[in-house]
N, C-alpha and C positions, 0 to 999 in steps of 0.2 A: 229788242227782243221780241221771237216768236211767242206764243202764248203757250209758255210754259208749262203751266198746269195742263192740260190740254195733252201735251205732247207724253209728258212725263207716264202717263195712260196708257201709250201709245207703244207698241214693241218696234223698234226698226225697219223689222220688216210693212208693218202697216204704213210704218210714216213714208216710207219706200214707193206701197202700192196707191197711195193717194200722192204722190208727186208723178208718178206716170199720169194718174188718171187725171190730175188739175192739169197736167201740159195738153194732153186731149189733143193731139198733131201728131208728125215725124216724130219731134222728139223724145216722145214718150214714147214712142215707138223702137224709137232707136233702144233707150235708154231699157224699156225692157229687152230687147234682143241682147241688150252686154249682160243684163243680169241672169237671162236664163244661159247663156254661154260659160260665164263664171261658174252658175253653181253645175252646169254639166259635168268640168273639172272638176271639181271636188262637191259634191254635196254638202259636205261640212262646212264648209265656209259659213260665217260668221257674218251678218248683214249689223251694219252702224251706223246710226244717225248723227256728222258730228257739224261743228262750225256751221252754226244756224243754217241746218239743212241740206247739208250733202251727205250721200250715199256714199256706203265706204264699207267695200268688202275687205276681212282678214281670214287669215286660217296662220298659225304662228307668227302675227306679226302682218302688218297692211302689206296688201298687192294692190289694190289701185281705189280711185274716187272714181265718181261718176257725176260730173258739172253737168248742167243743163244753161245757156244761153241762150241768147235770141237765135242764132246763127249756126250753133254746134251745138255738138255734147262732144263732152271730154273725155277720154278715162285717160286719169294719172296715175301712172305705175308710182309707186312710193320709193322704188329701188330700180328704177326702169334702166339709167344708164350703167346701173349691173349686168342686164340682161343683154343678151342673143337677140337680133332682133334681124333674121337672115331675110325674112319679104320686106323688111323697110315699114314696118308699120308705123313707127312714132317718126310724127311729123309737127311737132311740136314741142316744147321749151327742151331745144336737143343742148342749149348753150350750156346748163345745168351739170354739176356734180354727181346730182346724186337724183332727181326726179327725169322721165319723160313721160310723152303725150302723146295720143292720137285723135285729133279732133275729124270728127263725122259730122259731114254735110249730110243738107236733106237727104240728095241723090244718090248720095257715097252708097257703091257694094260692097259689103266688110264681108273679107276672107274667113270665114267660120273656123278650119282648121287653122291658120296663122294665129289667129288671137286666142284661139284655145291651145295654141303650143305657148304663146307668149304668157299667159296668165298660170299656165303649168310651171313654166320656167320661175316664175314670179314665187309659185308655193314653194318648189324647191329651193329656193336661195331664201326665201324664210326657215325653213326647215333645217336648211345646214346652218344657216347664222344662226339658229337656234342653240345646236347641239357645241359648235362652239363657241358661243357665252357661257355655255354651263360649266365646258371646262376651266374654263378662268377662274 
């Protein structure tokens, strides 16, 4: 387990900043870009740090996680299977009933506008799910 005492004193945003800095390569740059796009869509997005060091972005429920691996940066959308994806950004975890992911590789060009539309749709889905669950 990570140094829990140290992590308990830092905000999730600080921990994400540190992850980006410690990566120090294209993966840190890509994760930083994903974070920026998510914040552009909705500045009220909450940053969290879960599962032994995974950045998570939420707004009335989880939007997505930002995982980093040796050769990819993966954005996993919690309710991705319920989202429209007209630009076909999802390229990973396509068989599941709930999640969908986008694997970004080193030299990938990101379609910022299509990704922002997907993030916006995920937030809207969380908002509509929350309203539905309140009525029950």
